[in-house]
N, C-alpha and C positions, 0 to 999 in steps of 0.2 A: 819386422816380421818376415821370416824366411818364406820364399815361395815353396809350397808343399806339393804343388801339382804342376811342375813345369812342362808345358806342351812342347812337342817338336814342331808343329806347324802353327803359326799365328796367321790367320786370314787377315789380309790387309783391310784397313778401315777407310774405304774409298767413299768420298762424298760427291755430291749430296745423296745420301740414302742409296747409293749403288751397293754399299755394304748394308743391305737391308736386314731387318730382323729375320726374314725367312732364311737368308743366306747364313747369317751368324748362327741361327738355331741349328741348321743342318750340320755345319762344321762342328759345333759343340757336341751334337749328338754322336759325332764320329770320335769323340774323345780329345779333340784339339781345341784351340782357342778361337771360337767364333767372335767376330768383332763387328759392332754396328758403328757406322759413322755418326759422330755427334755434331756434325756441322749442319746448321740451318734446320734443326728438327722442329723448331717453333713454326717455321714456314711450312714444313712438310705436314705437320699436324693440322694446321689451319686449312691447308688446301685439300688434304684428304677428307676432312670433315665437310668442306664445301662441295666435295664430289659425292657426298652421301655415305662416306665411309664404307666402301664395297667390302662385303663380308663381315662387316660389324667388328673388325679386329680392334680398332682403336677404342671403340666404346667398351668392348669387353675388357681391355687393359684398364681403361679409366675407372671402371667399376671397382677396381682393386686399389685405387689410389686413396691414401689415408684421409685426405681433406676433400670431402665431396662438395662442399660449397665452392671450392675453386673449380672443380670439374664442371659444376652447373654453369658458372659464369662463362667458361670457355665454350661449352656446348651451346649455350644460348646465343653466343656471339657468332659462331662459325658453322655449326652443323645445319646442313640443308637436307631435309628428308627427300630422297630421290636424286639429289645432286643438283648442280647448277644447270640452268637452261643452256642449250648449245650457243657458244659464242659469248656468253656472259663472263666478263673478267673476274678473276678472283678478287675478293675483298682484301684491301691492304691490311697488314698486321703491324703492330708497333715494333719499332727497332730497339735493340739493346744498346744503351748508352752507358757512360760511367755511372750515372745516377738514373736508372731506368724507371719507367712507370710500373706500377704493380701489375698492370695487365700484360706488359711485356715479360716480366719475370714469371708470371703464372703460366703463360703459354710456353715459354722455354722449359720450364721445370716439367710440365706435363708432356711436352714433346719428347724429351729425353727419357722420362719415366716409361712412356708407352713403348718406345722402341726397344729398350732394354727388357722390360717386363715380357713383351712378346717373344724376344729371343730366348728368354729363360723359362718360358711357360712349359710346365709338365715334364721337366727333366732335371738332373743334378749336375749337368756339365757346366763348364765355366764359360763366361761371356765377358767380353770387354767392350769399352767404347773408346773411340779414337777422336781426338780433338786437336785443334791447331792453336798453338800458342799465339799466333798472329791475331786470332780473333779474340782478343782479351776480354772485351766487354761481355761476351757471351759465356765465358767459361765458368763463372761462379754459379749461375743458375743451371747451366747444363750439367755440371758435375753433381750438384745437389739433386737434380731430377734423376740422374743415373744411380746415385747412391740410394735414393728412396726405393728404387727397383732392385736393390741389392746386387749391383754390378760387381764383378769379381776383379776386373783390371781397368785401370784408366791408362791410356796411352796417349802421349802428346809429342808432337814435333813442330817443325816450322818456327823454330826459335829456341831459346834456352829456358826451359820450364822449371826454373829453380824454386819457385814458390809453391808448386803443386803438392809436394810431400807434406808440408805443414798445413796447407789448406785441407787436405783429406783428413788429417788428424783432427783438425778443429771441427770439421763437420761431424766426424764420427763421435766427437765428445758433445755435440749439441751446441757448439759455440760459434760465434761469428767468424766467418771466413773473410780474408782480405787478399786482394791482388793489387800490386802496383801496376798502373796503366801507363804505357809509353805514350806521351803526348808531345807532338811536334811543337817546338818553340816554348817548352815549358819553363817557367820561372820558379815553380814550386813542385813538390811531389804530388802526384794525383793517385789516389787509391779508390778502388771500388770495394764495397763491403756488402755482405749478405748474411743476415742472422736467420738461421733455420727456425728458431722459435718465433720470431716476428712474422715470418711468412706462413708458418703452419700452426702456430699456437699449440693448443693442447692435442692437436692431431699429429704432432711430430713423433714418429716412432723411434726406437733405438736404432742407430745406424751402424753398419759394419764398415770398417775402413778397407777399401779395396787395395790391391797391389797397384804400384805405379811403375810403368815402364817409360823411360825417356828415350825418344828417338834422337840419335846423334849421328854425325858423319865422320867425326875424327876422334881418336883416342884421347886427345888433350881435353875435349869437353867431357868425356866419360870420367877422366881423372879429376877434373875440376868439380863435377857434381858429387863425386864420392868423398871429397875431402871433409865435408861438413855434414854431420847427421841431420841438420835442419833442412838441407836441400838434396839429401842422398835418395835416389830412387831405389826400387827393389830389383831393378835390372835395366838393361839397355837393348834397344834395337839399333843396330849399326847399319845405316842405310847408305848404299852406294849411289853414284850418279845415274844409274840406269833405272832406278825405282820410279814408279809413276807419281803423278801429282806434282807437287812443288819439290824443287831441288835446291840445295845450297848452291850459290854460285861458286865457280872455280876460285881457288886461292890465287891472289896476285892479280895482274891485269887481265881483263876479260878479252879473250881471243875467240873469234867465231870461225867455224869451218865453212866449207863451200856451200853447205846448206843452210847456214845461219845459226847453227847450234853452238853453244859454248863448248870449248875444248877443255877436257879435264886431263890431268896428268897424275904422276905418282904422288904429288903433294896432296892430292885430294882423296887418297885411299887411307883408310884407317889402318893402323898398325895393330893387327889382331893379337899379337903376342902381348903388346902393352894393354890392350883392352882386357885380355884374360887375366893379367896381373892385378887389375882393379879388384877382382875377387867376387864380382857380382855376375849372375847369369846374363848371358847376352844371346841375341838372335841376329842373323844376318839377313839383309834385305837388298833387293836390287840386283838381279842376276842369279837367283838361286831357285829356279822354277822347274828343275827336273830331279828325279831320284838321285842321280849322280851328284848334282850340286848340293842336295841335302846331305849326302854322305860326306862331301868335302867340307861343308860347314861344321858338321859334328866333329870331323877329324881336326879341325882348327880350334876346337875347344868350345864352340858355340852350342847352346842347348838346342838350337834348331834354326828355323828360318821364318821370315815373314814373306808372304807371297800375295800379290794383289791380282795381277792380270788374269791368271788362271781362274780365279773366282769371280772376277768382273764379267767374264764371259760364260760362267756357269748359269744353268737354267734358273737358279733361285736369286740371282743378283737383281738389283732394282732397275737395271737398264730395261727400256721398253723392248718388247719382242722384236719389233722391226729393226731397231738399232742394233740389237745383239746379232740378228741375222745378217745385217749389212757388214758388221765387223767380221763375222765369221766367213762371209763370202770373200772379202778382201784377203782374209788370212789364207783361205784355200787357194786363191789365185796367186799368192805370193806377192801381193801389191800393197799390203797393209804397212803403212809408214807412220811412225810416231816421232814427231819432232819435239825437241826440247827448246821451246820458244822462250828466248830471254826477255821478250817485251810483253807477252800476252797478259800475264797476271798483274793486277793492280798492286800486289804485295811487293813487287820488285824481285821476287824469286823467279828463276826460270821454271817453266811449267810445261809438262809433257801433254801434247795434243795430237790425237790421231788425225791424219789427213783425210777427211771425208767430204764428199760433195754435199752441198746444202747445209754445211755447218760453219761455224766461225773460223775454221781453219782456211776457208775460202775468202780471200780478201774482198771479193765482190759482195758476198753475203754480209761480211762485217761492215762494209760501207753502206749497204742498203738498210741495215738495222738502225744506224744512227746511234746517238748517245742518250740512253735512258738509264737512270740509276734510281730504281725504286725499291730495291731490297736492302742494299747497303751493308751486307755482312763484312765486306772487305774495306769499308771506310776506316780512316784513322782519325783520332781526335787531334785537334790543333787548338793551341791556346792563342786567343786574340790579345791585342795590346791591352785591353781593359781587364784581362784575366778570365773572361768567359771562354767557353769551349764551343767550337764548331766542329764539323766532321766533313771530311773531303775524301774523294776517291779519284784516281787519275783516269778511271773509265767513265766518269760523269761528264756531262756537257763541259766543254773547255772553258767557256767564260766564267761560270761560277767557280770552277776549280782554281783558276788563276786569281780570281777575286779573293779566294780564301788563302792566298799565299803560295799556291803551287806554281810550277813553271810549265810553259807550253811543252817543253822537251819531254817532261815526265808523262805527258798524255799520249805520246806517239806510239802507236801499235798496241795500246791496251785494249783488252776485250772484257765484256761484262760477263765474268764467269758465274756470278750468282744466278742470273736468269738462265744462262746456258746449261748449268748443271741441274737446275730444276727441270728444264725441258728434256734432259736425258732420261728422266724417270717418269715422264708423262705428266708432269705438274707444271709445264711452262705456261706463262701468262698469255692470255688472249687479249689483244687490244680491241678497242671498240670499233676501230676501222677494219677489223678482220685480220690483222697482222698477227702471226704466231711467232713466238720466240724461237730462234734457231738454237741448235745444240752445239756443244763443244765437249768431246769425249777425251778424258785422260786415261792413258794406259801407260805401263812401263815399256821401256825400249828393249827389254829382254823378252822375245817372243818364242824362244826355243820350246818351252814347256807347252805353250798354247798351240804351237804348230804340231807337236807330238800328239797332244790330246785330240786335236782336230783330225788327225789321221786315224786315230783309234776310234773316235766317236764322231763321224762326219755329220750325224744328225744332232749333235750337241751333247753336252755332258752335264752331270749333276755335280754338286759340291762333294758329295760322298765319293763319286767316281774319281774326282780330282785327288782327294785325300788318299784314297786306296792306291792310286797310281803312284803318288809321291812316296808313300810309306808301304811298300809291298811286304806282305807277311814273311 
């Protein structure tokens, strides 16, 4: 299905919920592709409901979900009229496994449905959802929830998303979707399945297949995905090493610079001539945050660009107001530094982290936090000797991680991104002893556009102002 409305600007899908429905909606209203982050939206919905659903937005979206029995179960479990009492911890919610409980599936489906539905509410613009191939056990239910809200684009990186095109087609046909799950020490193939009819029954509406954009870093991966119609996306986002969030590690032996960041070279740059020869539309990301860079991308054959940092700092992003103000203050002072930490993420991918006081970028804050793993989005499944499955994360307490077959070396320097990213958007867990989860902010290392907009709008800028600056009339 050819893309009939290729945007010039794709707003990056920054998680957790930094790419909020408010941000995506505003970008979409500008005629570009607004994108919500599809990461951990089950937890976002559960916690927003426990905070009393300020503004009633989630309940307004849930009223439009086709299976109201499912909605009632989630509301009965999580919604608190008036919100939690001060200091009360959030109620835990079930994690998504290879064979998840129905309660976990329902919360994930509704979390993604509400975020996409709110982004699309009341207009005809296009909206996408961004997901991580690394979080495999969440993707079936997350994609189905987004499709139930009539999402226009699914975008996925942090891996090789070769099974997603077929999955979208299966769901659109009302058939069972399957994903192969990477399991450490597997002796057999492990697959996760989700049947839309089983989960929704007679409430299942007709679903429209969204476009799929695969995030790649090299032309060889674009060429590989294009060879077979079964795995072929509708387009590519070609992401360079300066893009925010997770990055692919450099090719070859890992070498660190004086600041401890991985060193990238010419081998890590995609050959754009070869990407163009594939014949599918593509967008460039990581270092294209100014009008001049947008023009250069178009001149190289790209349909446009994907940009994150400009929109992460926009008024409509999900970052808390105080955190956004702190980042802009550092930006104004010329002291904002974003490291590409090769050890921070439990995934093993280098991860961009802004260096801020009182955040996990401070080793003292990291040490004081200790090791608590109670969200588990970045856990990986491991096959035991008896064939059963356990889950581990190198950011969890060391003893159980090693007991599950991990090594001590794998735990060094790892940070709990799940809890920190929730804290970035004001949904951090409160502990019974009064401890509050610290933050860890991810941005891109290309700050040229953000610095220029900060000079133009020192009091802050909106997503619309960012789009209009990037695409002058």
